[in-house]
N, CA, C and O of each residue as an XYZ file, in Angstrom:
304
protein
N     203.145     54.432    -59.278
C     204.298     53.346    -58.746
C     203.699     53.476    -57.292
O     203.750     54.561    -56.712
N     203.103     52.312    -56.678
C     202.758     52.176    -55.327
C     204.519     51.184    -54.314
O     205.194     50.173    -54.504
N     204.487     52.014    -53.588
C     205.775     51.670    -52.523
C     204.870     51.249    -51.043
O     203.881     51.844    -50.615
N     205.470     50.185    -50.511
C     204.541     49.226    -48.973
C     205.915     49.580    -48.297
O     207.021     49.444    -48.821
N     205.685     49.990    -47.215
C     206.385     49.783    -45.802
C     205.798     49.405    -44.523
O     204.677     49.793    -44.194
N     206.449     48.737    -43.869
C     205.929     48.418    -42.236
C     206.410     49.574    -41.393
O     207.628     49.747    -41.435
N     205.928     50.148    -40.868
C     206.187     50.721    -39.956
C     206.377     50.149    -38.585
O     205.458     49.777    -37.854
N     207.387     50.120    -38.363
C     208.049     49.406    -36.950
C     207.863     50.339    -35.837
O     208.614     49.938    -34.948
N     207.338     51.216    -35.505
C     206.945     52.165    -34.768
C     205.290     52.055    -34.411
O     204.575     52.040    -33.409
N     205.168     51.998    -35.677
C     203.062     51.758    -35.783
C     202.557     50.457    -36.168
O     201.479     50.137    -36.669
N     203.877     49.567    -35.724
C     203.332     48.016    -36.404
C     202.246     48.172    -37.511
O     201.122     47.735    -37.263
N     202.479     48.727    -38.642
C     201.320     48.462    -39.603
C     201.871     48.765    -41.223
O     202.704     49.668    -41.299
N     201.571     48.245    -42.224
C     202.068     48.526    -43.332
C     201.496     49.714    -44.040
O     200.343     49.733    -44.472
N     202.330     50.686    -44.142
C     201.990     51.966    -45.064
C     202.350     52.369    -46.312
O     203.463     52.826    -46.574
N     201.417     52.216    -47.142
C     201.298     52.292    -48.217
C     201.501     53.575    -48.973
O     200.897     54.597    -48.647
N     202.147     53.545    -49.744
C     202.588     55.405    -50.963
C     202.442     55.060    -52.406
O     203.098     54.114    -52.840
N     201.452     55.895    -53.389
C     201.679     55.944    -54.591
C     202.268     57.318    -54.942
O     201.927     58.437    -54.561
N     203.276     56.914    -55.799
C     204.200     57.926    -56.359
C     203.808     58.358    -57.365
O     203.160     57.484    -57.942
N     203.872     59.901    -58.301
C     203.295     60.576    -58.704
C     204.539     60.761    -59.680
O     205.553     61.064    -59.051
N     204.707     60.665    -60.938
C     205.705     60.871    -61.759
C     204.942     62.437    -62.430
O     203.933     62.565    -63.123
N     205.923     63.506    -61.873
C     205.092     64.652    -62.701
C     206.255     65.307    -64.274
O     207.378     65.737    -64.537
N     205.037     64.979    -64.840
C     205.659     65.421    -66.500
C     204.457     66.328    -66.785
O     203.626     66.602    -65.919
N     204.408     66.768    -68.013
C     203.540     67.636    -68.666
C     202.018     67.349    -68.591
O     201.243     68.305    -68.625
N     201.484     65.897    -68.477
C     200.099     65.701    -68.491
C     199.773     65.772    -66.763
O     198.582     65.809    -66.456
N     200.770     65.791    -65.679
C     200.319     65.575    -64.541
C     200.975     66.861    -63.831
O     200.783     66.975    -62.621
N     201.583     67.642    -64.365
C     202.079     68.860    -63.823
C     200.886     69.734    -62.819
O     201.195     70.147    -61.701
N     199.869     69.878    -63.258
C     198.860     70.673    -62.509
C     198.206     70.017    -61.374
O     197.609     70.606    -60.473
N     198.413     68.368    -61.522
C     197.429     67.639    -60.764
C     198.654     67.840    -59.072
O     198.233     67.751    -57.918
N     200.481     68.176    -59.567
C     201.073     68.238    -58.584
C     200.895     69.664    -57.999
O     200.591     69.914    -56.833
N     201.149     70.624    -59.061
C     200.888     71.627    -58.176
C     199.536     71.908    -57.466
O     199.686     72.659    -56.502
N     198.275     71.517    -57.677
C     197.096     71.807    -56.829
C     196.706     70.973    -55.787
O     195.610     70.743    -55.276
N     198.325     70.393    -55.487
C     197.819     69.335    -54.047
C     197.518     69.910    -52.854
O     197.550     71.083    -52.481
N     197.201     68.830    -52.283
C     197.176     69.465    -50.422
C     198.158     69.058    -49.729
O     198.804     68.233    -50.375
N     198.694     69.302    -48.431
C     199.186     68.701    -47.415
C     198.201     68.473    -46.307
O     197.359     69.301    -45.958
N     198.365     67.332    -45.804
C     197.756     67.161    -45.108
C     198.581     66.184    -43.854
O     199.523     65.405    -43.996
N     197.903     66.527    -42.739
C     198.796     66.056    -41.614
C     198.142     64.261    -41.116
O     197.079     63.644    -41.181
N     199.254     64.074    -40.732
C     199.031     62.875    -39.900
C     199.908     62.094    -38.867
O     200.591     62.954    -38.311
N     200.088     61.354    -38.557
C     200.812     60.667    -37.315
C     202.168     60.240    -37.441
O     202.914     59.629    -36.676
N     202.300     60.678    -38.521
C     203.621     60.463    -39.181
C     204.470     62.229    -39.510
O     205.684     62.432    -39.476
N     203.799     62.872    -39.693
C     204.490     63.991    -39.942
C     203.583     65.087    -41.481
O     202.633     65.545    -40.846
N     203.483     65.426    -42.364
C     202.859     65.744    -43.123
C     203.066     65.253    -44.376
O     204.199     65.001    -44.785
N     201.805     65.046    -45.207
C     202.534     64.261    -46.520
C     201.371     64.965    -47.884
O     200.265     65.466    -47.684
N     201.940     64.818    -48.979
C     200.899     65.857    -50.214
C     200.064     64.923    -50.448
O     200.517     63.798    -50.660
N     198.433     65.173    -50.473
C     197.764     64.356    -51.307
C     196.867     65.092    -52.810
O     196.405     66.220    -52.633
N     196.715     64.617    -53.823
C     196.114     64.872    -54.884
C     194.698     65.279    -54.292
O     194.043     64.777    -53.379
N     194.433     66.429    -55.178
C     193.187     66.766    -54.901
C     192.014     66.028    -55.637
O     192.470     65.313    -56.530
N     190.561     65.972    -55.539
C     190.180     64.894    -55.969
C     189.558     65.110    -57.367
O     188.821     64.283    -57.902
N     189.878     66.158    -57.850
C     190.280     66.517    -59.343
C     191.367     65.931    -59.835
O     191.250     65.241    -60.848
N     192.352     66.060    -59.347
C     193.773     65.670    -59.830
C     193.640     64.111    -59.748
O     194.265     63.324    -60.459
N     192.702     63.768    -58.742
C     192.893     62.004    -58.715
C     191.891     61.721    -59.805
O     192.381     60.903    -60.583
N     190.836     62.036    -60.112
C     190.061     61.910    -60.990
C     190.804     61.779    -62.651
O     190.565     60.898    -63.477
N     191.663     62.841    -62.784
C     192.437     63.421    -63.711
C     193.529     61.713    -63.871
O     193.446     60.979    -64.856
N     194.148     61.528    -63.059
C     195.337     60.848    -63.002
C     194.567     59.440    -63.729
O     195.118     58.921    -64.700
N     193.410     58.933    -63.247
C     192.914     57.595    -63.209
C     192.035     57.792    -64.878
O     192.051     56.788    -65.589
N     191.480     58.768    -65.304
C     191.623     59.065    -66.612
C     192.437     58.664    -67.621
O     192.186     58.114    -68.693
N     193.808     59.149    -66.940
C     195.101     59.132    -67.835
C     195.141     57.812    -67.797
O     194.868     57.370    -68.913
N     195.417     56.746    -66.810
C     195.112     55.336    -66.341
C     194.645     55.023    -67.606
O     195.321     54.815    -68.613
N     192.972     54.998    -67.436
C     192.496     54.354    -67.827
C     191.666     53.124    -67.799
O     190.598     52.757    -68.290
N     192.702     52.573    -66.930
C     191.920     51.042    -66.410
C     190.484     51.004    -65.955
O     189.812     51.880    -65.411
N     190.163     49.711    -66.330
C     188.704     49.106    -65.883
C     188.299     49.857    -64.231
O     187.288     50.464    -63.878
N     189.699     49.464    -63.388
C     189.444     49.564    -62.119
C     189.422     51.193    -62.022
O     188.568     51.704    -61.298
N     190.040     51.751    -62.502
C     190.499     53.521    -62.582
C     189.015     54.171    -62.890
O     188.659     55.154    -62.240
N     188.055     53.527    -64.020
C     186.911     53.566    -64.326
C     185.437     53.953    -63.412
O     184.548     54.747    -63.102
N     186.113     52.553    -63.306
C     184.878     52.592    -61.431
C     185.159     53.077    -60.676
O     184.313     53.231    -59.795
N     186.541     53.667    -60.469
C     186.844     54.429    -59.319
C     186.268     55.551    -59.506
O     185.461     55.935    -58.659
N     186.506     56.239    -60.509
C     186.088     58.063    -60.679
C     184.358     57.675    -60.778
O     183.640     58.556    -60.304
N     183.796     56.719    -61.221
C     182.036     56.525    -61.032
C     182.066     56.512    -59.364
O     181.362     57.279    -58.707
N     182.560     55.984    -59.039
C     182.660     56.263    -57.217
C     182.467     57.355    -56.633
O     181.637     57.495    -55.735
N     183.248     58.307    -57.093
C     184.211     59.633    -56.547
C     182.936     60.292    -56.897
O     182.443     61.000    -56.019
N     182.321     60.188    -58.014
C     181.561     61.089    -58.563
C     180.020     60.868    -57.964
O     179.338     61.872    -57.759
N     179.502     59.603    -57.698
C     178.456     59.566    -57.075
C     179.092     59.665    -55.605
O     178.320     60.512    -55.155
N     179.842     59.423    -54.700
C     180.084     60.456    -53.711
C     179.976     61.640    -53.631
O     179.474     62.078    -52.596
N     180.396     62.572    -54.668
C     180.493     63.702    -54.516
C     178.890     64.601    -54.595
O     178.569     65.688    -54.115
N     178.016     63.474    -55.525
C     176.596     63.794    -55.490
C     176.042     63.668    -54.385
O     175.204     64.534    -54.135
N     176.221     62.834    -53.568
C     175.556     62.707    -52.217
C     176.125     63.834    -51.291
O     175.621     64.292    -50.266
N     177.132     64.118    -51.817
C     177.665     64.829    -50.471
C     177.313     66.151    -50.867
O     177.540     67.100    -50.117
């Protein structure tokens, strides 16, 4: 699920993707990273976790995103 909110302090839109943790995504959640940003700290899934979630969703855009992620990894 995606949730968006307008931050009054920052005067911009903040969008957050929510992860439903279940048997298929449990490892994605437990291998997440905590990242500091302007508003505090937030949890971010790893690159591998993102790929797994996109594979589970299996939408056309998700498959294209996975290809881009893998290309970027090969270049880096």
